[in-house]
N, C-alpha and C positions, 0 to 999 in steps of 0.2 A: 577683560573676561578671562578667567583661568579655567573654569569648568562649569558645566550645567548639569545638575544632578537629576537628570531624567533617568529612566531605567537603563538606557544604553550606557550612560556615563558611569552609573553605579557598577555595572558589570565590568567596565573597563578598570575602575579603581580596584576592584577585588583582584583583578588579574595582574596588577602592577605592584612592585615592591614598595616604593616610597609612599605612594598615595594610599595603598591598602593599609599600610601601617597606621594611617590616620584614623582608620575605622576601629582600631583597638581602643580599649579604655585607656585613660591617661596613665594609669599605673603600669600598663604593659609596654608603653613606648620607651625604647632605650635610645638615648642620644649619644653621639660620639664626639670626640674632639673636633673632627671635621665639621660637625654641625655647629659647634660653638665658634669655630674660626669663621665660618660662613655667616652665622647669624648674630654675632655679638659685636659690640664696639670695643674691639681689642685695643690694648695700649699702642699697638703698632698702627692702628687707624686713628685713634683719638687725637694724636698730636698735630695732625695736619688737616687742612680744609681745602677741598677741591675748588679751583677757580675756573679751569678750562681744560677741555680735552681736544686734542687734534688727532683724530683717528684717520690714518692713511693706509688703506689696504688694497690688495689685489685679490680678486676672487677668480679662481680658475675652475670652471665647471668640468674641464676635461679630467681632472683628478680629484675633484671635491676638496680642494685646499684653499686656505686663506693665508696669505703672508702680508706682513706690513709692520706698522709701528703705531704706538699711541704716545704722544707727547703730552705730559701732564703738567699743567701749571697749578701750583698750590701755595697756600699761605701757611707759614709755621705758627702754630698756636702754642706749642711747648717745645723746648729743646729736646730732641731725641735723635737717635742715630739708626733706628731700624724702621723700615717702612714695609707694610703688608700690601701686596698686590695680589689680586685673585685672577687665576686663569686655570680653567678646568682641563683635566686630561681628556683626550690625548694631546691637546695643544701644548706647545713648548715656547718658553721664552729663550731667545737666542743671544740677546745682548742687552745690557742696560747702561746708559751713559748719563752722567751728570757733570756739568762744568768741564766737558771735554775728557773726562776720565771714565773708563769702563769699570763698572762696579761689580763686586762679588755678591752672590745671592745663593740661598739654599731653598730647596723645594720641600714642602710638607703636604703631600696630597695635592689639593687644588689651590694651595697658597704658596706664594713666594715671599720670603723674607729677605729684603734688600739691605745690605750694610752700606750706609752712606758715609762718605769721607769728608765732604765739605761741611762747614759749620751751618747748623740749622738754628739760626737765632730768631727769637720770637718776633713776629711781625714781618719777617722777610718773605718775599715772593720768590719762589724757586721753581725750577723746571727739571723734569726728568724724562728721558726718552727710553721707551721700552720697545724692543724689537721682538717679533714673535712669528710663529708659523705652525702649520699643522692641518690635519683633517678634523674639523670640529665634529662633535657628536651629531649624528643624524637624528632629526626629529622623527620618531616612529609614528606618532599620532598627534601632530600639532593641531591646536596650540596646547593641548593638555600635556603632551610630552615634549619638552623644549629641545631646541637645537636648531640646525639648519635643514631646510627642506630643499632637496635637489630633485626637481621634477622636469618633465618635458611637457610643453603644451601640445595640442593635437596636431600642430604643424611641425613638430619635432624640434622646436626651439627650446633652449634651456629656460626654466621657470624656477626661480630660486628665491627663498625668503628666510628670514630669521624670525623666531618666536621663542621667548625665554623667560616669561614671568615665573616666579617661584624658583626654578632651576637657577636662574641668574644670567646676566649678560656676560659674565666671565666664561660662559660656555663657548663664546666665539671671539671675544676681545678682552685684553687685560685692563682691569680697572679696580677701583675701590668699590667692591660689590656689596654694598650695604646701603639700604634705602635712606638712612638718616642724613646722609650728606649728598645732596644733589649738586651736580656741577652747574655752574651759573650760565654756561653757554658752551657750544662746541662747534668744531668743523669736522665734517665727515667727507672724506675723499675715497671714492670707490672705483677701482679700475676693473673694467669688464671687457669681454670680447666686443668688437666694434659694432656688431649688428644688434647688440642688446642695450637696454637702458637700465640704469640704477635709479631708484627713487628712495630717498631717505628723508630724514626729518628736516624741518626748517625750509629755507628757500634755496633754490638752485642758484649757485653763484657763477659757475662756469663749467663748460664741457670742453675737455681738451682731447683732441685726437692725437694719438701717438704713432710713431713710425712703424711700430710692430702690428698695427691694425687694431689696437685696443683703444678704448676711450676711458677717460677718467671724469667722473661726475663729482663735483664738489658742492656740498650742501652746508649752509651755515644756520645754526640754531642760536637765536638771540635770547631765549628765555631759559630759566632753569629746567632741567629735564632729568627724570629718573632713569637709571641704567637700563631697565628692561624696556623702557619706552623708546630706546634707540633701535633703529632697524635698517635692514637692507632689503630691497625688493628688486629683483633683477628679472627682466623678461623682454619680450618683443612687444613693448607697450606703444599704444597711441594715446593721445591726450586731448582733453577739451577742458574748458574752464568757464567760470562765471564770477560775477561779483555779487556778494550778498550785502545788502544795505542793513547793517546791524547797529547795535547800540553804541559802538565805538567807531562808526563810519563804515567804509567799504572793506569787506573781508574777502580776500582772494581765495576762491575755492577752485581747486584743480583736481581733475580726475584722470587716473591712469588705468587703462584696461588693455587686455589682449586685443589685438586688432579685430579679431573675428567677433568680439562682443561689443563693439562700439555702438551700434544701433540700439541694442538692448540697454546698454548703460545710460545712454542719453535720456531714455525714457525712465528707467528705473531709479536713477540717482536723483530724480526730482524730490525724493524723500530728504535730501540733504538740506535744502533751504527750509523745508517744513520743520525739520529737526531743529535747525538753528533758531527759527522764530519761536518755537515752543520752549526750548531750553534757555534762551536768553530771557524769556518772560519769567520762567520759574527760578533760574539760578543766577541770572546776571550775565554780563557780557562774556562772550566766548573768550577764554583766558589767554589766547595766543595769536592775537591779530598780527603781531610783528612777524610771526613765523608762518602765517597762512593756515588754511585747512586743506588737507589732501585726503582723498579716498582712493586706495590703491588695490587693484585686484591681486589676490595672493593665492597660492596653491594649497590653502587650508581655510578653515572656516572664517577666521578673522581675529583681530586683536587691537587693543586700544593704543597703539604706538602714537606718541604725542605729535600732533600736527601731521600725522602720516598714518591714518587709520587704515588697517588692512581689511580686505573684503573677499569672502569666498562663499557667499550664501546662495550662489546659483541664480542670481537675479530673480529671486522669488520673495513673496511676502511671507511673514512668519519666520520660524526657525527651521530652515531647510524645507520650507513649505508647510510646516505644522504649527499649530497654535499651542504654546506651552500652557496656556490658561484653560483651554478647553471651553472657552466662552464664545469663540468666534471673533472677539476683538483683536486677538493676536495676529489675525490675518489682514488687518488694516494697515500694516506697516512692515517694512523690511527689518526684521529683528536685529541683524548685525549692524546696519546703518544706525539705527536708533540707539541700541545698547552700547556699542563700542564708541560711538561719538559722545554718548553721555559721560563716558569715562574722561573726556577732556576736562570736565569740571571735577568729577570725583575719581581720582587716581592720578591725573596729570597735574591739575591745579592743586588740589588737596591730596597729599600723598601720605600713606602710612609710613611711620619710621621703622616699624617692625612688622613683618608679614603676619604675625599673630593677630594684628589689628586689620587684617585684610577686609573685614566687614565694612570699613569706612569707604572702600572702593566699591564693593559689590552690593551692599545693601542699598545705598543711595542710588546706584546706577540701575539696579533691578527695579527699584521703585520709580525711577525716571520713566520707565516704559508706560506705567499707568498715567503719569503726569502728561506724557505726550498725547495719549488717548484722550485724557480729560480736556486738554487744550483744544483739540479738534472735534471731538465727538460728544463732549459733555461730561459732567461730573460722574454720573452713574456708569458711564462706559469705563472710565478709569477705575472706579470702585469695583465693578464686576470683574475686571481683569485681575486686579491685585488679590481679590478674594479667590479667584479661580486658580491662581498659582499655588495656593496653599496645599493642593493635592500633591505637590512635589516635595513638601517638607518631610525630612527624615527623622528629626529629633534624635540623632544618633550620638552626638557629642556636642559640647559647648561650641558656640560660634567663634569664640576667641581661643586661639591656640596657645602654645607654649612660647614664652619670650626668649630671645637671645639664642635660638637654635634653628632659625629659619623654618619655623613650623606654623603652617596655617591651620585654622580651626575647621569646623564642619562646613561642608558645602551649603548648609542651611543659611550661611551668610547671604545667599541670594534671596530665596523665597521667604524664609522666615524673617530675614533682616528687612525685606521690603514690607512685610506685614507688621513688623515691629514699628517701623516708621509710620505706616498707615494708622496704626493704633495710636501713636503719639499725636498724629494730626487730630484724632478725635478728642484728645485731651485739650489740645489748643482750642479747638471748636471755633476757629475764626480763620477763614480761608486766606484773607489778605495778610493776617499776621503770620500764618504758616508760610506763605510765599516770601514774606520779609525775612523770616528765619532762614530759609533755604538760600536766599540771595546773600544774607548776612554771613553765612558760613563761607561762601566763596569770596567775599571781600575781606572778612576778618582773617582768614587763613590763606590768602592769595599767594600762590607760588610757595607754599610752605609744606614741610613734612610735619606730621602731627601724631599724637598718641590718642588712644581711646579716651583717656581722662580729659584731654583738652576738648574733645568733641562733646563728651558728657557734660562737662562744666558749662560749656557755651550753651548747650540746649537747656540745661537746668535754669540757667540765668534768664534765657529768653522766654522760656515757657512759664517761669515763675513758680517752680516747685522743685523739690529735691528729687531728681530722677535716678539717683543711685540705685535704689531698690528696683526700679523699673528696668534698668539696664542689667542689673544682676540677674533678674528673672529671665530676660530674653537673650542676653549675650553669654551668660556664664552658667546657665542651668538648662536642662533639657526638658523640664516639665512644662506643660501648658497650664496656665492658671485656669482653674475650673470654678465656675460659679454654681454652687449647689443651692437649690431653692425648693420650697414647697408652699402651697397656699391652701387656705381653708377659710371659706367665707370671705370676709374683707381683709384677712390677715395674710401677708406675704412674709415668709421667713427665708433668709438667705445668708450665705457666707462664702468665703474663699477656701479652697483646698489647693494643694499642689503649688504652693507659693513659697518664695524666699522670705526671710525676715524683713518686715517693713513694707512689703509690697501692698500698695493701695492705689487703685485708680477708680474714678467714678464710672459707673455703668448706666447708660441710658436704656431703659426698658419701656415697652409699650404695654400698658395694662388696659385691656378692654378698649383699645384704640387711642388711649391717652398716654402721652410720653411723660415719664417721671425719671428722675436721676437718683440712683442708689449709690451709696458709699460703702461697699462691703468691707468687712474685716474678716480675720480668721475666726472670730467668734460669731455665733448666730445673732442676727439682727432682725427686728420685725419692722414691717411697714404696714400701716393701716390705710386701706383704700376707702374712698367715700362710698364705694358700692361693692357688691360681691364680685370677686375676681373670677372671670370666666376664661380669659386668655392672657398669655404673657409672651412677648417677643423680645428677645435680647438683641441689642444693637449688633448686627452681623459684621460691622466694620472693625470690631475689636478682635484681636487675635487671642481669643479665649475659648474655652469650652463651657457649655452650660448643661446642667444635668438636673432634671426634675426628680426630686426625692419623694418617696411615698410619705403620706401624712404620718 
């Protein structure tokens, strides 16, 4: 979850520089070299492939600093002598070592260009160690504004967490900060004051108590992981656990909450096995059995950190106690548990290569909320919910952003994206086939980074029709397809307006209580009914407008 475009969030976007910029028309957006360095696959990135990170840090709440190192194991794809590493101001790299030699580097904004000395021969596995320190950017309004949150719980204990989608993981640790190249696994060692606990991704390997009264928590991630999915959560935690009997066997589920919230959490977190049962049904096995599932209380709303989902929804159903759909169905589940966990399939398993394609994460995951409801409360419950969230659609700009400059598109990737997928389901018109398509996405693109084209091509193939105009309409255009119609006697006239070239989808309508399927085009078409047309109802599950014209 990056942001939810209810009225509160809209006002927040307008008040912030980077995100408010996204509300301008495309022609008004000006990108900088820093945007290109952050968002493109530069030649200093392209020549090497990440294999493993060993992140070893000390978090000091007393002065809000992080110090440590990241040892990067990589494979040489092409011979080259300059490496790009990202680390955002005000953080500083203090030393870089390869093969026992300290290397020279230069800084350009949030990018460090490292001059390598040893031979970088194709196929070689190399290692480089980067030492760094500083006070990372403080998250002003996490998770929408990324960085580190330094809070206190109500007992006065430090309560600290990272959240950095969009802004990038390089806000707090040095890495190759582009989504196209996921590390294949990593070790995360976090040193904290002795009375505190760190919870990070993967499985806890060891806790080491040091003579200075601190403790180091070492976590091991066995699966590929995207950079923003890496996190630290530090607090006065207590824990409880259970095993979920899933499609791939027993899945370890562990929960970390502040000690005063233990009783509430034990009751409220019962949504986790419910979520797992529903989503394994719709999407296939949870993608990270090897790394377990964790739900961790955090000092902000929540985020989809891989195998370490963060939670701050106040132990309430809905979104901070409210129903985003306005239908009542949104109060049947804890929004953060369901939505952020849905990202384990769409964001962490299937990951965008470029943030311009962020809809791949958010459209499917927003849609997953209605699938959860459908699984437990019936088809119409899910349908009502997804129709209800249409009221949050802005149609302010295209869902897909600009490529190669770390630019996400419209927040409509949530509600409009979910309704786009719901519309696509109507075209499939076969519930079991639709489920097979969703599960197939997660198996076909298992642990992969993908482009919009890959997802479009897969869906076109599985649905059995060219969906390029369909996606052009909903992802790249802000107009809502509008079915204009009129009827006189037995004759119904109809056509599309507000459509892109080639847009054609069948529309089920009910005439006098009888369902028929129309195939509108941009030109007016006639349909002859067997009786005088008195009433017409257009399928409400299509994200379209319909307008009755005068005769």
